N, C-alpha and C positions, 0 to 999 in steps of 0.2 A: 310536426305532433308526433308523439311516442307514448304509450301505455306502457310502462316500468311497474317493476313490482321491485319493495326490498324484501320480501322475504318468498320467493316463488315455490318454496317446497313446502309451504303453505295450501297450495292452491290442489294439490292431494284431498285436501276436504272435500273437493265438491264431489268426489264421489260420496258423499253423505248426502247429496240429494235425492238419492235415488230410493234410498230408505222407504218412507212414507209407501209411495209405489208398491217397492217389496214385501212391506207390509201387508197392505191391501189384498196384493195379488194370492199371497201365500196362506195369510192367515182368513182370506174370509168366509162360511161355511156355506159348502154346496149346498141349496136346497132337491130334499128327493119328491116329485110329484105323486103326488097323490088324488086322483080324479074323486069329485064331491060336486055331486049337482050344484045343491044351495048354494054354493058359495059363489060361480060361476057371476051371478048382476052384485054381489058383493065387493070382485075385486075388480070389477069396468066405473062402482062407482067411486075406487082409489086410484086409479088409472092417472089422474092429473094430479092429486098429490104426490104421487112413487116419484115422476117425473122431478117436481121441483126439488125433493128430497134427493135426488143423484146430484140432479145439479151440486146442489151446496155442498155433496160428500163431496164432489170433484174440487169446488173451489177451495175447499178446506184441505188437500192431496198438494193441490198447487203454492198454497200460500205455505205450507209449510217444508215446498220443495223450496220455495222463492227466499223463507228466513233460513236455511239451510246453505245455500249460496252464497248471499249476503253475506252470511257470517263470514264462513270461509275466504271470501274474497276479502275480506276486511283486514280478516288475519294475515294476509298474502300483505298488507300496507301498499296498494294502486297506489300509483299516481301518472300525472298526464304533463307528460314533461314537452311546451309549447316555447317554438323558437319564432321570432321574428325578422324580417326579412334583411333588415339592417337597422343598425343603431342609432336611434334620434342627435347624440352628439356628434355626427358624420353628417349630420344634412348643411350645415351652416359653413360657409368657408373662411379657410384656417391653415397654418403652416403646420402641416403636422409631420412630429415624430412618434415611429411607432420605436418598441423596447421588444426588441424580441431574446426574450431566452432561450440558452442554447447551452447549455450548462448540464452536468452529467445526470442530473438529475430527469433530464426532460428524455432521458431517454427510454425511462421505464416504458413497457408495454403491456397493456392488458388486451388483447384485441386488434387494436391499436394505440401505436406510438403516440405519448405525449406530445412529442415538436410535431409530427404530423397536421394534433389537432391544434397545437399553435401557427403550423405554418398553413393553414386551412383559414383559419382566423385572420391573418395577416392578410391570406389575399383579398377576401372580403372585404376588411379593412380597405384595399387599396382601390378594388373595384366600388365601393361607395364614395371614394373622392371624386371631386371638379376638378376636370382639366389645368384648372388657375390655380391647383393648392399647389404649394409646394411642399416636396414629401421625400421623408429620410428614413432608413433604419438603422438601427444600431444593436447588432448582434453582441449580446451578451451571452458570452461564452467562454470569459476568463483571460481572452488572449490580452485582452488592453493596448486594441489598434485605435488610432484613434477615427472619429467616424467620419462616415465621407458623409458631404454636402447635400444639402437642400436641391432638391431637382424636378421639373414637371416630366422627365422622361418615366411615366410609368411601364414602358416592355422593362426596361433595365431595371426599375426595381422587383417586378414581376419574376424574372429570370433569376435575380440576386436571390429573392425570399423561396423559390422553389430550390435550387441549388446549395442553398445555407443545410450545413448537417450539425448534431450536437456534438459537442463536443466531451473530454475526457476530465476535464477541469471542473470548479469550484466557479461560481462567479457572485457578484457583490451587485444584487440591484440597485440600490444606493446610488453606487460610481456609474450604471448605465444611466441612471434616470438624471442624472446630476448633469450626463457629456450630452444628453437629449436635451435639457434646458438650454445651455450654453450655447446649444446649438440656436435653437429656436430661439433664443434672445439676438440672434447674428441676422435674421429673419427681418425684415421690414415691414412683413404682413402683421396690421394689427391684433390681429384675434391668434392664440396660438394654441395646439391642440398635442397635448401627450396622448399617446396610446402605451399600455403595456399589457403585453402576451406571455404571461406564465405559470407555472405551477404555484406559485405563492408559494413555497415550502418556507417551511419555518428558518430556517440557514441559508434562504437566497435575502432574505429582506431584517433589516436590523430594524428593530420599531424603538430601537435606544436610541436611535441616532437621529440626527435631527434632519425633516425631510428637506427632502430638496425645492429651491424654491427660483425666481429670476425675478432683475429685477429693468426697470425701463433708464431711459439715462438723467431721469430726472431723479433716479435711487428708488424708485416708488415701487413694491412689491406689487407683481403682474403674477397673475391667479391664470394659468392657463386652464382649456377644456379638459377634464381625466375621464379615460375609458381606459376601464379595467375588465381584462379580460381571464379569467380562472378559467383553464384548460379543462381542468376535472370538474367544474359548475354543472350540476345534473347528474353526474358521473357516480359512477364506483369508486371513492378515496379509495388511493394506492397505499398498499401495504408490501412489505419489502423487508426481509432478513440478508446477513451479508455476512460475510466473511472477512470478519477488520484489520487479523492478523495471525502472520504464517511466522514461528521461527525454528530454527532447527537446531538441539540439542548432540551433543555426542555423548557415549558410552563410553566412548575410550577402548570401545574392542570390537579391533578388527571391522572397522568400518559402518558398524551400528548406530543409528543414529533414531529421535522420538522428534517427532515435528508434532508443535503445540500450535493448534489452531486457536485461535478465538471468535468467539459465532455471534452475533445481535440479531435477533430479532424484533425490529420495529414495531411492529402491529399491535393492536390493540389484542388480537386473537393470539392461542396457545396454537402452536406448531406442531404435528405429533410425526415420528419416525421419518425425520428430514434424513435423507441417506448422503453420505458423505465418502466422496472417493480418493484412495491414494493412489494417484497416477505417477507412474516411472518412464520419464522417456518416449512417452507418449501413448505407456501402455498401463491399464488398472492393472495394482497389485495389492488393491484391498478396501471393504466397502466396510461402514459400521454404517450405524443410524443413530441418531440424538434425539429428542425432546425438547424444542426453544419455547420454555413459556413466553407470557408476552410483556415485552418491554427490560427483559432481563439478555444479560449476556453469559455466556457457556465457555468453557475453553474441552478443546476435545485434544487430546493425544492416539497420534496414530506410529507407529515404529517398522524400519525398514533395514536392510541391511542391505549396502553398496560397495558397491566393487571400490575398490583404491587406486588411485591413481586415473581414476579415470571420471571425463566430466557427466552428471548426470543434474537433467533438468527432472524437478519433483514440484508434483503441484499437486495441492488440497481444491477438490471441489465442489461445491454443492449441491443439490439436483436444483437444476436453474428455477427461476421465478420471473418476475415480471420483469425484473432490470440483472439480466444475468451475469453483466459485468462487473460486479460486487461479487457475484459465489465464488470465483474462483481468486488463485495468488498463488504465483509460482517460487521456487529457489532453483538457484543453479549449484551444486556442489560438484568436489572432488575433491573425495575422501584421502587422509593423507594415508598412505601405507605404515608398514611397520620400518621403522629408522634404524639397520644395521650403526652400530656407532665405532670406530678402533679409539681408544682412548691410550695415548702412547709413553707413558709417565717418563720424564728423563730423570726423576728423581725421587726415583720410592724413599719410602722410609717407614720405621716401625711403629713411629707416633703417625698416627693416619690424618690428625690433623695435620701434622709436615709435613705430610705427603703430598708431591707437586700438583697430582689429577684427584686428591682430596674434595674442592669445592667444587671443580668441575663436574664429578663426578653424581656428586651431592647433587646438583642443577640437573641435569638433564636424567635423573633416575627419578624424577619427577613426572617425565612426560610418560602418558600412559602407552606411546607407541615406539618409543626407548628401547632398543635390547642395544645394552653397553658390554664390550668386549675389552679390558684392558690390558697392556700388554707394557713391560717393559723395550729398553731401545734393541735390545737382541736379539730376544723373538717376534716382534713386531715384522720385520724385517722381511720375516718368512710366513708370513701371512696374507691368503690371495686377497689382493683389494677388490677385487671383483665382487665379492660379498658385504662390501661395507659402501651405504649412501654417502659417510663424510669421515674425516682421520682429523682427529685432533692429535698434533704432537704439542707436546707440554714440557718446555725445559729442555729440548734432546741437543745433545751435542751435537754437531754437523754430521748427517748420515752417511753410508756410503754410497761411491756414486753407483754403485747400481740400484740401491734404494728411494736416489734421488729421479731416476729415469723410469723407476716403477711409478714412481707419486707423480711426475709428469704426466705418462701416460694415462695413469688412471684420473687426472684431472680433465683432461684432453675430451677424454669419452666421457665426461659427464657429472663425474665425481666431485665432492665439496673436499674443500684443506683448511684447516686451520694451522698455526702457525703463533704461537705465544712465546714469550722470551726468559731468560732467568738468570742463574747466575752460572750456564753450563755452558752460557755464551761465546763465544771464541768469532769474534768480530771480519777478522781476513777469511776464516774456515767458513764462515758461514754465506760469505760474498762470496766465494769463488765454488763454494760445494751447491749453494740455494740459489746462484745465480738465476736461474728456469723459472723458479718458483717466487721470488721475491717480487714485489713491487717496484721498488728502487735498491739497490746496496745499502746498508747500514752506511751512515758516516761514525757517530759515535755513540758512546751512553753518556746521558746527562743524569744528574743526581748525588746523593752524597757519596764524596766520595770513596769513603768504606763499603765495600760490597757488605753491610753488615744487614740479615733480614729485620723486617718490621718489628717479629713476636720477640725477638732479642732483644731491639731498642726498649720496645714498653714493658719488657721485664728490666732493665735497666733504669727506666725511668719509675719504674713503682720500686726500685730499689735505691731512689736518691739520687744515681750516680748523674745521668743526661736524662737531662728534660728531655720530653719529646716533643716540647712545643718549637725546640730550638733547631730542629733537623726542618733543614728549608725541603718544602714540597710544591707541585703543581696541581693546579685542581681542571676540570675540567668547564667547558663554556656550552652554554645550551647548545643541541646540534643544529645548524641550518639544513641539512638537505632533505629532503623528502621521501628517500629510502625507506622499505615497507619493513624494515626490519627494526624502525625508530618510531614506529607509530607508540607503541605504549608509551612512550615516554614527555608524556604531557602532563603539568600541572602536578599533581603530587608525585606522579611515576618521573616526574624530571627532578624534582629533591633528593633520590635516592640516588642518580649520577654526579650533580654536583654538588655533593658533599663529600664524594672520596677524596683520600689525597693521595698524592703518587709522587713518591720519594726517589723513584727511578726508574729512566724509560730512555727508549735506543731514539734516535734522530734520524731520517733518513734524508739521503740524496736531493740537494734541494731539486738541481735541473739534470739533466740527459741526455744527451744528444736522441739513443734510440728509445726514449724512455716511456713504459707501457702506457697506455688509459687507466687512469684510476682514480677511484670517488674516498675522499675521506670523509667518513662518517662520524668518528667524535677528535674533536682537537684540545688539547691540554690551552690554557691558558698564555701559555710561553708560545704560541701557536705551531706547535710540535707533533705532525697526529698521534692521535693513539689509536686508532680502530681504521682500517683502512682496505675497500675490499676492490677488486678488478678479476678478470674473468681470464680463462688460457681455455681454448679450445670451446667444448661445450659447458667445460666446470669452472667453480667458483673458489677464490681464495680468499679469506679472512687474515690479515696481518695487524697481530695485536703487540703492541711497541713496550708491552709490558710484560710483568709477571701473574698468570693467570692463580697464582693464592698469592699469600699476606709476605709476598717476600719483599717485591716494591713499592708494595700497596694496600690499602688496606680495602679495595672495592667490592672483595667477598665478603664482608660484612657489612654490607652495603643493600637493600631492599633492591635495586636494579638491577644487582649481579646476574643472580636466578632468571629473570626474562631475556637478558640481552645475551647468557648461554644460552639458551633453548631458542631463539629465535635464531639467533646466528645459527646452530644444530638446520634450523628448520629452513632458513634461506639457502644454507648449504647445499641440503640438500634436492633445493628445488619444491621445498614442500611448505614452504610460510604462506604461501596465502591458498595454498591446497584444502582449504576450507568452506567456503563462503565468496560469491560472487558479491563483489560489493554492493549495496541497494538506494535509493532515496527514493524521496515520496514524489507523487507527480507532479510538475510545470518544474522542479528544482532543475540549478544551473550547478556544475563543477567546474572547479578551478584546477589547474591541473599546469604542472613542470611539461615545458615542451621535450617533445614535439607528440604530438600526440593523433590517432584516427579519427577518422570521419564514424561513426558509429551508423547503425543501422535496425531503426524498430521494428516490431512485429509485423507492421502493415507495410515495411516496403520504403515510409519514411526515413529522410537521413535527417543527421546535426553534424555539421562541420563544426570544428576548432577554427574560434575566434581567436586571434594574439591579445593579450592584456598587458602590454608590455614587453621587456625581454625577454626573461625568461618563463613566461605563462600564458597559457591558453584559457580563455573558457569555450565548456562544454555545455549547451542547451538554450535555453531550455527545453525537457523531455517532457510531452505533453501524450502519451499514451503510455499505457499500463503494458509491463510486459517486460520479457528480455532484449535489450539492445547489443546487437554482437558489434566490436568493432570493425570496417572493413579489409579485407585480404590482411587480418590479424592473425592468420595461422590455428593449428594444433592448442598451442599453450595458450592462446588469448581468453581472456576472462569477458564473459558480460555485465554489462548494470542489469541490475532487475529495480524496474523504475514499478513501484507500488500504488493502489489508487490511493486517494483522500477517503477517511470511514467520513468524515461530515455529509457526503454528498448521500450517501444512505439512508439517512435518514428521511422521507419522506412525508415527515408529520406537516400539516398545511397551515396555515395563520388566515385564523378570521377571519372576511375583508369588510365586514362591521368595523375591527379593530384597524384595518389598513386605511381604509376611508377617514376614521377619525384622525390616524397619525397623520395623512396629509393635510389636517387641519380643515375641511369641509369647502375645501375650492370648486367650484362647478362644475357639479358630477351629471354622467350622462349615463342613459340606460343601457348597458350591454342587448347586445343580441343575444345573449347564453339563452341557456334554458330559463324557463319559468317554472317552476312546479305547484300544482295544484293537486295537491292529496285529496284522495275520492273515498278514502275509509270512513270519514263519517257520514258524508250521505250513502253509504253501506250498510253502516251502521242502524241509522235512521229507514234505510228499507225494512231492513231486517225486524226493528220493531215496531215499523209500521202491519208489515206481514203478520207478525204474533197477536198486535191487538186489531187486527179482521179477521183475523183464527180464533179467538176469543171470540169473540162477541159473532161468529155466525154460531158456535158449539152453542151457546147460553141464550142464542135466538128460538122461542118457540115455534 
């Protein structure tokens, strides 16, 4: 039994009870004694009435004090919280299934964690059962594990309840209660009992779904004893705020980022001056404050400059409340540095659109971090390649042997190289000179017999000489490779690739004895590779078997050309994935091509890849928020960022009368939860009685 107050700060008004006494002590007149003989007999005759008068005055003071005390205490809204030792529905013998809510919302702590209260209630239920009663616990933690069978092993169930922990996952009580009833239906005991211990948050129980039920062997509906234990009954309801989303937005200026955080206050009261921290690699970088109106979401933006080509753990954190796990979110970023790119133009022209490097240069110029250097074939071989992240050879004649050796050393030390063909191609010379850099030797050219540029054919078609449609062409097939360079080419992005026409392209040798490992990223509908990726030492090479301008194809006129060239430059320079680690929601799994490493979570838990077919593995589910790192991934490894689910942050509670009505009024038992007895009505009546008594004493002659 406890005495609690809804408005405890109103108890400060109890100090007003001292006012009548203070007024009496400080304002009463001080008598001045004057000796006068004839008054002695008169004073003696008034001695007895004076004592009655003083008694009545003290009663008035006491009644006034009682009035003020009762009024102040009533304004504090006191009530008496009474607990009964055991619930009455646990007195009868029955098979019992207890649904213990262990979802993320049960981590809420206000002095005592909600799940700890649920564990205590579950243990009380277990202690109240008879030895002959079968018992089981369904841990409703979102893991979707099959329930343990009913048994009479009370020590086992005690350990099971004590060792249980709340998860980070959401759970649906509807499904857990269905599992519990199926378990009870299999038990031969005639009486059944379903006990549910939960916070009964609105997101945990969907009252729009049909209530769970069970039937006997004849198909008749069975109504078990239903015992509901809301953990917050008799306690202050939970109030929560949360950081729902965190996004990084690059400004394109030297690693400067904006971090956009979405906050929401789920409580009915406003929250003033909530502190927000921006933390970089575990150190607080900036602080700010925000006001959160009730039941409202707010967006807050912070900024920071990050060092390029280095991984950074960025965290936005709110001042912790009762559910601190949803007050922070983490991103992992490795900002791209400035990309210095060398474009070697093998066919410069006075007309810029006829220049071999025009379309590639225009595409790369749209990248904020790109710094372009354009050279012809004579000046390019005098450049110091160590200053560049990648080199683009665009329809160049066979380079000198010394230049090829320089290019080979450049790639082996980590540089990137793009090779595209054109009218300057000399098959034998290229195969002989460029052999260290080609994935396979070039076999022959396929396409129109005459090497007439596409723009010239278009001009003839407009003049009516030769229909453009009469020229044979090849088209791309949908890419099958999961290569990161091709990630944008899905849906509408894929149409820009598939609509391109290729009038001429080179074929590679089909098989070689000492062939290099390579990956075909794009393939034409005649089976010929169009874009081939392979590695050399620490560097990467992309071989494009057609021209990078409009001479042999019309891809530069398609929407897919710009992202293809830009992502090629990023992949060649090793910065394609250097923006943000991939993220997924809590409880999700990933389907990836083999091979994959085991991932280690923020608390040391591990998720190993499970084979799914011959070429894929499944990683997950990831059940803990935070950064998951590949085991033994090295310095270039990327983590996975697992984010919490926002719906569990809303701790609004269901009305228990609605819950009982939803069950269809089965046999219900009184819970041993707190019974609240309000006392403010009695205090107001006491104050009214004191006021009436005071007035009666004052007007009584």
